[in-house]
C-alpha positions as CSV (number, residue, x, y, z in Angstrom):
1,M,19.0,-102.3,-66.2
2,K,18.2,-104.3,-63.0
3,K,22.0,-105.0,-62.6
4,I,22.8,-101.3,-62.9
5,L,20.1,-100.4,-60.4
6,F,21.5,-103.1,-58.0
7,I,25.1,-101.7,-58.3
8,S,24.0,-98.1,-57.9
9,A,21.8,-98.9,-54.9
10,F,24.6,-100.8,-53.2
11,I,27.2,-98.0,-53.8
12,V,24.8,-95.6,-52.0
13,L,24.3,-98.2,-49.2
14,I,28.0,-99.1,-48.7
15,T,28.8,-95.5,-48.0
16,T,26.1,-95.5,-45.2
17,F,26.5,-98.8,-43.6
18,S,29.5,-99.8,-41.4
19,H,28.7,-103.5,-41.6
20,A,28.2,-104.4,-45.3
21,R,29.9,-107.4,-47.0
22,D,29.8,-109.7,-50.0
23,C,28.0,-112.8,-48.9
24,K,30.1,-115.8,-50.0
25,S,30.4,-118.1,-47.0
26,G,29.5,-118.4,-43.3
27,Q,26.4,-117.6,-41.3
28,I,24.2,-114.5,-41.7
29,K,23.8,-113.7,-38.0
30,G,21.1,-111.4,-36.8
31,D,18.8,-109.2,-38.9
32,A,20.2,-108.4,-42.3
33,F,19.1,-106.5,-45.4
34,I,19.8,-108.4,-48.6
35,Y,20.6,-107.2,-52.1
36,S,21.2,-109.5,-55.0
37,D,21.8,-109.3,-58.7
38,G,21.1,-113.0,-59.1
39,K,24.8,-113.9,-58.9
40,K,26.3,-111.9,-56.1
41,V,24.7,-111.2,-52.7
42,K,25.3,-108.3,-50.4
43,V,24.5,-108.6,-46.7
44,I,24.0,-105.2,-45.0
45,K,23.7,-104.9,-41.2
46,G,22.6,-101.8,-39.3
47,D,20.1,-99.0,-39.9
48,I,18.8,-98.4,-43.4
49,P,19.1,-94.9,-44.9
50,D,15.9,-92.9,-45.6
51,P,13.7,-95.4,-43.7
52,A,10.5,-93.4,-44.4
53,N,10.9,-94.1,-48.1
54,K,11.6,-97.8,-47.7
55,I,9.2,-100.7,-48.1
56,I,10.6,-103.6,-46.1
57,M,9.7,-107.2,-46.8
58,I,10.8,-109.3,-43.7
59,Y,11.4,-113.0,-44.3
60,N,10.9,-115.7,-41.7
61,R,12.5,-119.1,-42.0
62,G,10.6,-122.3,-41.7
63,G,11.1,-125.3,-39.5
64,W,9.4,-126.2,-36.2
65,A,12.4,-124.8,-34.4
66,V,14.9,-122.4,-36.1
67,K,18.5,-123.3,-35.1
68,Q,20.3,-120.6,-37.0
69,S,19.7,-117.5,-39.1
70,G,20.9,-118.9,-42.4
71,E,24.0,-119.3,-44.6
72,C,25.4,-117.0,-47.3
73,K,25.5,-119.9,-49.7
74,D,21.8,-120.6,-49.4
75,F,20.0,-120.0,-52.6
76,L,17.1,-118.0,-51.0
77,P,19.0,-114.7,-50.3
78,K,20.3,-114.8,-53.9
79,Q,16.8,-115.2,-55.4
80,L,14.5,-113.2,-53.2
81,G,17.2,-110.6,-52.6
82,Q,16.7,-109.6,-56.2
83,L,13.5,-107.9,-55.1
84,S,15.6,-105.3,-53.3
85,G,16.0,-102.0,-55.2
86,T,12.5,-102.2,-56.9
87,M,10.8,-98.9,-56.8
88,I,7.1,-99.0,-55.8
89,K,5.2,-95.7,-55.8
90,G,8.4,-93.8,-55.3
91,K,9.6,-96.0,-52.4
92,E,12.3,-98.6,-52.5
93,L,11.5,-102.3,-51.7
94,V,14.2,-104.0,-49.5
95,F,14.3,-107.7,-48.6
96,M,15.2,-108.4,-45.0
97,L,16.1,-111.6,-43.2
98,N,14.6,-112.0,-39.7
99,G,17.7,-113.2,-37.9
100,N,16.4,-113.7,-34.4
101,L,13.9,-116.5,-34.7
102,H,16.4,-118.9,-33.1
103,K,15.9,-117.1,-29.8
104,V,12.4,-118.6,-29.6
105,G,13.8,-122.1,-29.2
106,G,11.0,-124.7,-29.3
107,E,10.6,-128.4,-29.9
108,D,11.6,-129.9,-33.2
109,G,9.9,-133.3,-32.6
110,Y,13.0,-135.3,-32.1
111,G,13.5,-134.5,-28.4
112,C,10.0,-135.5,-27.5
113,A,10.3,-138.7,-29.6
114,W,13.5,-139.7,-27.7
115,K,11.8,-138.9,-24.4
116,F,8.7,-141.1,-25.2
117,K,10.5,-143.7,-27.3
118,G,8.3,-143.0,-30.3
119,A,6.2,-140.4,-32.0
120,F,2.7,-139.6,-33.4
121,H,0.9,-140.6,-30.2
122,Q,-0.7,-138.4,-27.6
123,P,2.2,-138.1,-25.1
124,W,4.4,-137.0,-28.1
125,Y,1.9,-134.3,-29.1
126,D,1.5,-133.1,-25.5
127,C,5.3,-132.8,-25.2
128,I,5.6,-130.8,-28.4
129,L,2.7,-128.5,-27.6
130,E,4.2,-127.6,-24.3
131,N,7.1,-126.0,-26.1
132,W,5.6,-125.2,-29.5
133,A,7.7,-122.3,-31.0
134,I,5.3,-120.9,-33.6
135,P,3.1,-118.9,-31.1
136,K,6.3,-117.5,-29.5
137,R,7.5,-116.1,-32.9
138,V,4.9,-113.3,-32.6
139,N,7.0,-111.6,-29.9
140,V,10.2,-111.8,-32.0
141,N,8.3,-110.4,-35.0
142,K,6.8,-107.6,-33.0
143,E,10.2,-106.6,-31.6
144,L,11.7,-106.4,-35.1
145,I,8.7,-104.5,-36.5
146,D,8.7,-102.0,-33.6
147,K,12.4,-101.5,-34.1
148,L,11.9,-100.6,-37.8
149,V,9.0,-98.3,-36.9
150,S,11.1,-96.5,-34.3
151,K,13.8,-95.9,-37.0
152,G,11.2,-94.3,-39.3
153,T,9.6,-96.9,-41.5
154,P,5.8,-96.7,-41.3
155,R,3.9,-99.9,-40.4
156,N,2.0,-99.6,-43.7
157,Q,5.3,-100.1,-45.5
158,I,6.3,-103.3,-43.6
159,F,5.4,-106.7,-45.1
160,M,6.1,-110.0,-43.5
161,S,6.9,-113.1,-45.6
162,G,7.9,-116.6,-44.7
163,Q,8.2,-120.2,-46.0
164,S,6.6,-123.3,-44.6
165,C,6.3,-122.8,-40.8
166,G,7.5,-119.3,-41.4
167,G,4.6,-118.9,-43.8
168,I,2.2,-120.1,-41.2
169,D,3.6,-117.9,-38.5
170,T,3.2,-114.8,-40.6
171,L,-0.4,-115.7,-41.5
172,R,-1.4,-116.2,-37.9
173,H,0.4,-113.0,-36.8
174,K,-1.6,-111.0,-39.4
175,G,-4.7,-112.6,-38.2
176,L,-4.0,-112.0,-34.5
177,H,-2.5,-108.5,-34.8
178,P,-3.7,-107.0,-38.1
179,E,-2.4,-103.5,-37.2
180,D,1.2,-104.6,-36.7
181,F,2.2,-104.5,-40.4
182,N,0.6,-104.2,-43.8
183,A,0.2,-107.7,-45.2
184,T,1.7,-111.2,-45.5
185,I,3.4,-112.9,-48.3
186,S,3.4,-116.6,-47.5
187,F,5.4,-119.3,-49.4
188,M,4.3,-122.9,-49.2
189,P,2.7,-122.6,-45.7
190,N,2.4,-125.8,-43.7
191,C,3.7,-126.7,-40.3
192,W,2.2,-130.0,-39.2
193,D,3.1,-133.7,-39.2
194,R,2.3,-136.8,-41.2
195,K,-1.1,-137.8,-39.7
196,P,-4.5,-136.3,-40.5
197,D,-6.5,-134.5,-37.8
198,T,-3.7,-134.5,-35.2
199,P,-3.8,-132.0,-32.3
200,L,-0.9,-130.1,-33.9
201,R,-2.5,-129.7,-37.3
202,K,-6.1,-129.1,-35.9
203,M,-4.8,-126.4,-33.6
204,Q,-3.2,-124.4,-36.5
205,I,-6.1,-124.9,-39.0
206,D,-8.8,-124.0,-36.5
207,E,-6.9,-120.9,-35.4
208,L,-6.4,-119.6,-38.9
209,K,-10.0,-120.3,-39.8
210,S,-11.2,-118.4,-36.8
211,F,-9.7,-115.1,-38.1
212,K,-12.2,-112.7,-39.7
213,R,-9.6,-111.7,-42.3
214,I,-5.9,-112.3,-43.3
215,D,-4.5,-109.9,-45.9
216,A,-2.1,-112.2,-47.6
217,L,-0.6,-113.4,-50.9
218,V,-0.1,-117.2,-50.6
219,F,2.0,-119.2,-53.0
220,H,1.5,-122.9,-52.9
221,S,2.3,-126.1,-54.9
222,P,0.2,-129.0,-56.0
223,V,3.5,-131.1,-55.6
224,D,4.8,-129.5,-52.4
225,G,6.6,-132.7,-51.4
226,E,7.0,-132.2,-47.7
227,G,6.1,-135.1,-45.4
228,D,3.3,-133.0,-43.8
229,W,-0.2,-134.4,-44.2
230,H,-1.5,-133.3,-47.6
231,S,0.5,-130.1,-47.7
232,N,-0.3,-129.5,-51.3
233,S,-2.4,-126.6,-52.6
234,V,-5.5,-128.7,-53.1
235,W,-5.7,-129.4,-49.4
236,M,-4.5,-126.0,-48.3
237,K,-7.3,-124.4,-50.2
238,K,-9.8,-126.9,-48.9
239,D,-8.8,-125.9,-45.3
240,L,-8.0,-122.2,-45.7
241,G,-9.4,-121.2,-49.1
242,N,-12.4,-119.3,-47.7
243,I,-10.6,-117.0,-45.4
244,P,-11.3,-113.4,-46.5
245,G,-8.3,-111.4,-47.7
246,I,-6.1,-114.3,-48.9
247,Q,-5.1,-114.3,-52.5
248,W,-3.8,-117.7,-53.9
249,I,-1.2,-118.4,-56.5
250,D,-0.7,-122.0,-57.4
251,T,2.7,-122.9,-58.8
252,P,3.1,-125.7,-61.4
253,G,3.0,-129.4,-60.8
254,H,5.4,-131.9,-62.3
255,T,6.5,-132.2,-65.9
256,G,8.1,-135.6,-65.7
257,K,10.4,-135.5,-62.8
258,N,10.9,-131.8,-62.9
259,I,8.9,-128.6,-62.3
260,V,8.8,-126.2,-65.2
261,V,7.9,-122.5,-64.8
262,N,7.2,-120.4,-67.9
263,G,9.1,-123.0,-70.0
264,K,12.1,-123.1,-67.8
265,K,13.2,-126.2,-65.8
266,C,13.7,-125.1,-62.2
267,G,16.6,-127.5,-61.5
268,I,15.4,-128.2,-57.9
269,K,17.7,-130.5,-56.1
270,E,15.4,-131.5,-53.3
271,K,13.2,-134.6,-53.9
272,M,9.7,-135.3,-52.7
273,K,9.4,-136.4,-49.0
274,G,5.6,-136.8,-49.2
275,G,2.8,-136.6,-51.7
276,W,1.6,-140.1,-51.6
277,E,-1.1,-141.7,-49.5
278,E,0.0,-143.3,-46.3
279,A,-1.9,-145.4,-43.7
280,W,-1.4,-145.9,-40.0
281,P,-0.1,-149.4,-39.4
282,E,-2.8,-151.6,-37.9
283,G,-2.3,-152.4,-34.2
284,K,0.3,-149.7,-33.6
285,K,-0.2,-147.1,-30.9
286,K,3.0,-145.2,-31.6
287,L,5.8,-145.3,-34.2
288,R,9.5,-144.9,-33.7
289,S,10.1,-144.0,-37.3
290,D,8.0,-142.2,-39.9
291,K,9.2,-144.9,-42.3
292,K,6.8,-147.3,-40.6
293,F,3.8,-145.6,-42.2
294,V,2.3,-147.9,-44.8
295,K,2.5,-146.7,-48.4
296,V,-1.0,-147.3,-49.9
297,D,0.3,-147.4,-53.5
298,K,3.9,-148.6,-53.5
299,K,4.3,-148.0,-57.2
300,L,3.2,-144.4,-56.9
301,Y,5.5,-143.9,-53.9
302,K,8.5,-145.1,-55.9
303,E,7.7,-142.8,-58.8
304,M,7.1,-139.8,-56.6
305,K,10.3,-140.3,-54.7
306,K,12.2,-139.6,-57.9
307,K,10.5,-136.2,-58.5
308,V,11.5,-132.8,-57.3
309,A,9.7,-131.0,-54.4
310,G,7.8,-127.8,-55.1
311,H,8.3,-126.8,-51.4
312,Q,11.7,-125.4,-52.3
313,L,10.7,-123.5,-55.4
314,I,11.3,-120.0,-54.1
315,S,15.0,-120.7,-53.7
316,Y,15.5,-121.3,-57.4
317,S,15.9,-118.9,-60.3
318,C,12.7,-120.0,-62.1
319,F,10.7,-118.4,-59.2
320,K,11.8,-115.0,-60.5
321,Y,8.8,-115.4,-62.9
322,Y,6.6,-114.7,-59.9
323,H,8.5,-111.7,-58.6
324,P,6.1,-109.3,-60.5
325,E,3.2,-110.9,-58.6
326,I,4.8,-110.0,-55.3
327,I,5.6,-106.5,-56.5
328,K,2.0,-106.1,-57.8
329,F,0.6,-107.3,-54.5
330,I,2.7,-104.9,-52.4
331,E,1.8,-102.0,-54.8
332,S,-1.9,-102.7,-54.3
333,K,-1.5,-102.4,-50.6
334,I,0.6,-99.2,-50.4
């Protein structure tokens, strides 16, 4: 039935859009509406028909600095694009990639590390914060939201989602400008570095905790696996769990080396980059490589390195198990 709805919806759309194509290879440049049946992906550029009866779920990519919009071969459009075509209270949900975040620019950490011949020290943090991209994403988001509203989609029918730094930027946008859109759907939000209580991490945590409310559905993993300082769900809830409006969904931890959702192995390719305790090497004021951090438990480190990372869960087919939670959350807000 879902496949029939996908095909029917696309036949209607293809007659309306002048820039629609099968997504098999190459970059998805600029903003794009995404439809998927789990195997094939359709990328649709331009205005969307009957905008007043569309619920649009915008997706923001992660990374300290976004270099490009994304590739057709990425798993994420294939998986989250399956949400498109879902009817919620008589309106159609459509998944949309925010394709303009690269315009923000920003520091990815490497430039500042080359400049100061090392990282994780005060000059490095000062350099990054001078050109930190996440606060600048708000203007790009606002521009896209205003464009959709001008075409006829009510703000109450616009939701912003994102992964990692994209998850953080949508949370802070909702906290800063709650009237811009309906609510946030944040996947594995974290956007800091490997040390605890750094200026970068403290700035983001303090800001998020200062908001009176953030209407959001947050997915997180106890085995996130990024190199960020304690980016797993235990620490995220410890830092952000008491913010009014946030609903949390914890995804599973490891079953052996894998992650299993509802009895299905996820087949995640990416391995853990973090998730073990690290210490700052004694006597060092700065590091030239994150490999110089001291592994507190070397045996645990070797074991964890072989396991898959929950950070990438949303790009794999097993995450479809959680699609009803996204739909239920959106339905509760409309």
